[in-house]
Structure formats: C-alpha cells, structure tokens
C-alpha positions in Angstrom: 0.0 0.0 0.0 1.4 3.4 -0.9 1.5 6.4 1.4 -1.3 8.2 -0.4 -3.6 5.2 0.1 -2.8 5.1 3.8 -3.6 8.8 4.1 -6.8 8.3 2.1 -8.1 5.2 4.0 -7.1 5.8 7.6 -7.9 8.5 10.2 -6.1 7.7 13.5 -2.3 8.0 13.6 0.3 7.6 16.3 3.6 9.4 15.6 6.2 7.6 17.6 9.2 9.9 18.3 7.3 13.2 18.2 9.4 16.1 19.3 9.2 19.8 20.1 12.0 20.6 17.7 10.3 22.1 14.6 13.2 21.1 12.4 12.9 17.4 13.0 10.7 15.0 11.1 9.0 13.9 14.3 7.5 17.3 14.6 6.9 17.9 10.9 5.0 14.6 10.4 2.9 15.3 13.5 1.9 18.8 12.3 1.3 17.7 8.7 -1.1 14.9 9.7 -2.9 17.4 11.9 -3.2 19.8 9.0 -4.7 17.0 6.9 -7.5 16.6 9.5 -6.2 13.3 10.9 -6.5 12.3 14.5 -2.9 12.3 15.7 -1.4 11.0 18.9 2.1 11.9 19.8 4.2 9.2 21.4 7.3 10.2 23.4 8.7 9.1 26.7 10.5 12.5 26.9 7.9 15.2 26.1 4.6 15.6 28.0 3.0 17.8 25.3 3.6 19.2 21.8 2.1 22.6 21.0 -0.2 22.3 24.0 -1.5 18.8 23.1 -0.8 16.0 25.5 1.5 13.2 24.4 1.7 9.6 25.5 4.6 7.7 26.9 3.8 4.6 24.8 1.2 3.2 22.5 -0.6 1.3 25.3 -1.4 4.6 27.0 -3.6 5.7 24.1 -7.1 4.7 24.9 -8.6 5.4 21.4 -8.0 3.2 18.3 -4.8 3.7 16.3 -5.0 2.7 12.7 -1.4 3.6 11.7 1.8 3.9 13.7 4.4 6.2 12.1 8.0 5.6 13.4 10.4 8.5 13.7 12.8 6.8 16.2 16.2 5.1 16.2 16.1 1.5 15.2 17.4 0.5 18.6 14.0 1.7 20.0 11.9 0.7 17.1 11.8 -3.0 17.7 10.1 -2.5 21.1 7.5 -0.4 19.5 6.9 -3.0 16.7 6.3 -5.5 19.5 3.9 -3.1 21.2 2.1 -2.6 17.8 1.7 -6.3 17.5 0.2 -6.7 20.9 -2.2 -3.9 20.3 -3.2 -5.2 16.8 -1.9 -2.1 15.0 -1.1 -3.6 11.6 -0.1 -0.5 9.6 3.3 0.7 10.6 
C-alpha cells in the first residue's frame, strides 16, 4: 500500500518519536497529519506535550483506536514499538 492510500483510507495515527524541535521529522509529520485533519497521537517518553497537546509515553497509554503507527525513532528503540504494535493489533506501521 502506498502512502497516499494510507492517508486516504485511515484516520487515526500515532507518531512515535514526536518532538518539540520544529526542524525534525517527528514534529513535521505530527503537524502535517494534523493539518490534513487526521486524529494524531504523539508518542514520546520524553515530552509531555507538543504545541499544547498531551503526548503519550507509549502506545498502550492511548485509549482510542490507532490505525497507523508512524515511526520516527532510532532502530534501537523501534523493535520495542513494533512488538507493542503487534500486541495492540496495530497492523499498519
């Protein structure tokens, strides 16, 4: 499935590795998805909020459904999030 199809067919996104740094992709992707009208959950064990919106320390803390998990983290952390996606039945990563 191509990125445009994911954007067309899914509404709820988790951005893993969201950051307050406006120059980094974790922030840019978060903002872009918001601007597209998507429901976006920021996931970061470091930041408590991004632009006044609460973030989550991990995917399990999100109580609403997540259709797609977007990874913007180092591969050394990514495998743990892949396992968490699997346990939460998040198939699109």
